[in-house]
N, C-alpha and C positions, 0 to 999 in steps of 0.2 A: 539641847540636841533633840531631835523628833525620835521617836522609836518607831524602829522598821518592824516591829512585831515580829521579830525571828525567834524560833525556838527549835534551834537544831539537836539532833539526837542520832548518834551512830551507833549502829549495833552489828555485830557479827553473827552470821548464820552458821551452824555447822555444816561443813561440806558434806557432800553426798559422796559416795565411794566412787572411786575413779573407774570409768569406763572407756575405752580407747575406740569404740566402735562408731564409725561414721553415721550421721543420721540417716544417709541414702543406703547403709549396708543392713541386709536381711538380720532378722535376728536369730535365724535358726542357724545350726552349725551344720558342718559336714561330718557325717559319721561314716567309720570304716565298714565295709562289708566283708560276707564271706565268699565274695564271689572269687573264683581261681584268677589268678593274675594281680592279686592285691599286694602291692609292694610293702616289704618291711624295713625300715631303717636299720643299716649294719655299719658297724664301726667302718672308718676309712672311706665312707661314701661321701659325695659332695652334698652337705646338707640344704644347699640351695636347688636341688632338681626336685621334680615331681616325683619321682619312683622312690628318692630317698627321704621324702618328707612324711611318710605315713600314711600318705592319702591314696586311695584307689586310683588306678590309672585313668578310670573314667570321670573323675571328678577335677573340678576346677579350683586349683591351689589360690591361697590368698595372694596378693601382689606383695613380692618382697619389699622391704623398706630400705634393703642395703644397695647404694649404687655405687658403681666404680668410678674410681677417680683417675684422671688422666694426669700422668706424671712423667714426662719423658726423661729417659736415660737413668731411671730409678727401678730396682729389681725389687720384684715381691707384687702382691697384691693389694691395693690399697681401696679403702671405701669410705662411705659416709653413711650415716643413718638419717633418712628423712625424717623419723621421729624427734631427731635432736632439732631444737629451736635453733635457727638462725639468729646471729648477732646482728646489730644495726646494718651493717653492710651486707648481710645475705650469707655470711660463710658460715659453714658448720665444721665440726670436729673431724678430723681425718683417722681411720684405725687402718692398722696393717693385719691381713688376715694369716695365722699360721698355718701350717700344714693340715689342719684339722678343721681349720675355718673358724678357729676362734679370734674374736676382735682384739688386737693390742692397742691401747690408746698410744698415739702420737702427738708430738708439739705442733703439728701442721693443722692447716686449715684448708678447704675447698668451698669453691662458690659455683653455682649452676650459670651456664652462659645462655645466649638466646636459643641455643638449639636443644637445651635441656640436659646436657653433658657437663659433669663435674669436674673442675679444673682446679688443681693444687693452686693456691696464691700464696707470694710471699709477706711478710710482715707489713711492707708498706701500703698493701691493700687491703689485709685483713683489718676489721675494727678493733681498736685497742680498747680494753677495759677503761681506761684513763679518759678516753675522749668521747666515748658514747656510751651511753647506759646499758646494760645487760638486760635482757628481757626478766621480768620478774616470776615467780613461779606459775607454772599452768595451772588453770582453774581445775579445781576438782569436780568436775560436772559429768555426768551422763551424756554423752552426744546424742543419744537416742530419745531424751527427753527435749532435745532442742528442735525449734523449727525456724526456717529462715524467713525473717522479715523481709519481703520483697521491696518494700519502700525504702528501709534504711540500708539493707545490704548486709545485716547482721544478724547472728541467731539469738534468739529469746527462748526463755522456757514456753511449753505450750500454753500455761495459765497465765501468760504475762498481760494478757488485755483482760483478764477477769477482775472482779473486785476482790482486792486483797492478793492477788496474783503476785507472782516474782517477776520484776520487772529488769532485771540484769540483763547485760547484753555481753555477747561471746562474739570470737572470730576465730577463724582457724588458721594458725600459723603452721605450716608443714603437716605434721599427723597430730599436732597438739592444739588445744583450745586454750584461750586467754579470755579473761574478762576485760571488756571495755569500757570506757566512759567518754562522753563528749567533753573536750577540753576546749580552751580557747582557739585551737588551731586545728579541729576536727577529732577524729576517734583516737584515743590514748589506751595503751595496755595500762592496766592498773593492777596492782598487788592486791590479792583478792582479800588480803587481811589488813589493807589499808584503801578500801575501795572508796571512801569519802575523798579523798584526793587524787589529781594527776600529776603532781607536784613530781619532777624528775622523771615521769614516765616516758615511754617511748612511744611516738605516734605512728601510726599505720595508715598504709594506703589500702584501701578496700577496692576489691575486684566485683562488687555488686552481687556476688553469690556465697559469701560467708567467709571467703577467704580474703585474707590482708598479707600486705608485705611490709615489715618494719621500715621506716622511713630513718636513714642516719641523719646525724646531728649536722646542722649547718657547718660548712667549712671541710667536712669530710667529702672524700672522692664519691662520687655518686649520690651524695646527699641532696636534701631540697631544704628549703627555709625553714627554720626552726619557729616554733610559737614565738610571740612576742615575749621578750623577758619580764620575769614577774614584776619587777619594779614598775616596768611601764604597764604591765595589766593591772596591778594596784592603782596605780596615779589615773588610769584612763576610766575604770570602773567607779573610782571615788569619784571622779568629775561628773561620770553619769549618774550617780546616786545624787550629787548635789542638784543637777540640772532636774531630775525626776522629783525633788523635792519643791524646787521653784515652780514645777508644772503644777504640782499638788496646791500649792500657796496660791497661785493664780486661778487654778479651779474653785477654790475655797471662796475668794473674793467673788468671782462670777455667779457663784451658787448663792452667796449671801445676797448679791445685788437683785438676782433673780426672786429670791425670798421676799426682800424688800418690795419689788414692783408687785409681786402678786397680794401682798398685805397690804400697799396701798390703794391698789385698784378696789380691794374687798372692803377696806374702811370708806372709801368715796362711795362705793355702792350703798353700804350702809348709810352713810349721811344723806346721801341723795335721795333715798327711800323715806328715811324719817321727815326732811323737808318736803317731799312730796305729800306725806299723809297729813302734814301740819297745815300745807295749803289748802288742800281738799277740805279741811274742817272749816279753814277760815272764809273759803269760797262758798260754803253751805251757809254759814251764819250771816255772809253779805247778801246772798240770795234772797234770805228771808227776811232781813231787813228791808231790801228794795221791793220784794212784795207786798210788805206790810204797808211801805211808804207809799206804793202804786194805790192800794185801795184808800189810803187817808186823802190822797190827792183827789181822787174820784168823788169822795163824799163831801169834802170841803167846799164851800161856796164863797167864803171871803177870798179875794184875789191876792190880799199880801200874803196871807197864811199858805195859799196854793203856790207862790213864788218861792217861799222859803222850803216848803216841802219838794219842790221841784229841784232846788239847788242842792239839798241834802241826797236826794236820789243821783244827781248828775254825780256828786263825789263817790257817792257808794259804787256806781257803775264804773267809774274811772279805777276805783281800787281793784273791783272785779277783773276788769281788763287787764290790769298789772299783774294781779297774781296769777291768771290763766295764761299769762305770756310766760312768766316764770314757772308755772308747772310745766307748761309745754317743752321749755329748754330742758327740767330736770328730766321729764319722760326721755327725752332724746338722749340726753346723758347717761341714763339709767340702762337704755336699749344698748348703746355703745359699750357702755361697761359689763353689760351680761355678755356681749360678744368677745371682749378682751380678757376676761378672767380665765375663760377654758385655755386661752393660748398662754397667760402668765402661769397657770398650773403646770403646762406642757414643758414650759421654759425651765422652772423649779426642778421636775423629774428629769429633764435632759442633763441640768446643770449638777444636778445630786450624783446621777450616773457617771460624769465626767469625774467628779471627785473620786468616786468609787473606783474608776478605772485609775485614776492617778494614784490612789493609795496602791493598788496593787503592783503598778508599774514602778512604784517607791520599794514596795517589798521586794520586787524581783532584783533593783538595783542594788538595794543594800544588801541582799542575800550573796549577789555576786560579788560586791566590794568585799566583805568579810570572807567570802570562799577564797579569793585572791589573797588577801590579807594574810589569812592563816596560811596559805600555800607558803606564802613568802618568808613567815615567820618560821615554818617548819624547815624550809630550805636556808635561812640565814638566822638561826638561832641568836647570833652574836651581834646582829646589828640592830642595836636599841636605838641608836639614832634614827634609822630608817623607819622602823616601827613607830617611833614618837611622832615622826614626820606624817605617816601615813594615818595614825589614829589622832591626829590632833583635830580641834574642832573647828572646822570653816565655819562661817558665817550661817550656812544653810543647814548645817550639821548640828 
């Protein structure tokens, strides 16, 4: 089984103190002045009016997070707190206000309509804990330290893109911030204490401005298709890992062929050069012999001896001609090899780069496979048969 070269480690960073200020809000606070007309909170006054809030009358109060709930034929004042995180169907807990404005919990829930008004929903419309996962704890992060990444539509710490920076991502749901992570079907809210997995998490729909809306699970009213089942994700990522390994195997074969072609061209060049040097030496010797016979022929007066000298010269000249033809052919081959070898060297570099890319693809595919396998095991700890099937060794692994 090939090694994917995976070394995973998960660590937990101590959370920062919770701050609820939105990144766009000013850090400055409103101070009460001694100007005449400053209002003072008095018992029995409405705590949600400007004059009773303790702020000066010429100041702009913070927007209330309490919204009235429309509930026909029901006596009393009912509200929702937008700071409460909505469930998977977007409903929030309903509170009843007593005579002094104290919020009293109820068992009812309300949901915001297309006009922004909150209306009570009955049990069939509200998301049930048994059929949709509740949101995990909100992230303990100071929103003032976050910056909107316009490309992804999520918030990131200001130092996210610096070396060694915090690369976690966040979204705003209501007035709370949640850590999110890319899952198989988009962005999913994760438990900050278990940020290494999105198993069982709630997927969200981004608004592109840092806000998000939790998506209901498939089958619930108003829901959208859920992410592929974990079992399917494991099978698909396992198959992708096998294919990545096959691509790596092919890339290695092609790289080996490229190296063999380069080595063969280099060997041929060295052999041709050695043969050419030997031919040059032989030609020099034959030329010297021919020159000596030419002098002997001119000095010799005996016709019979002159004939024998001439025959020997003819043999030497034929051999010289043959060796020169061979040398010319070798020189032509050497010129071609000198042009071919740089191309062979480039082919080796390209093939080795393909191997490197294939190794990286295999690492990524292997990491994704083991990630999905870990999610499946955590979600199905008793499915030993399924784990053995997934973790079994196919031919390529």
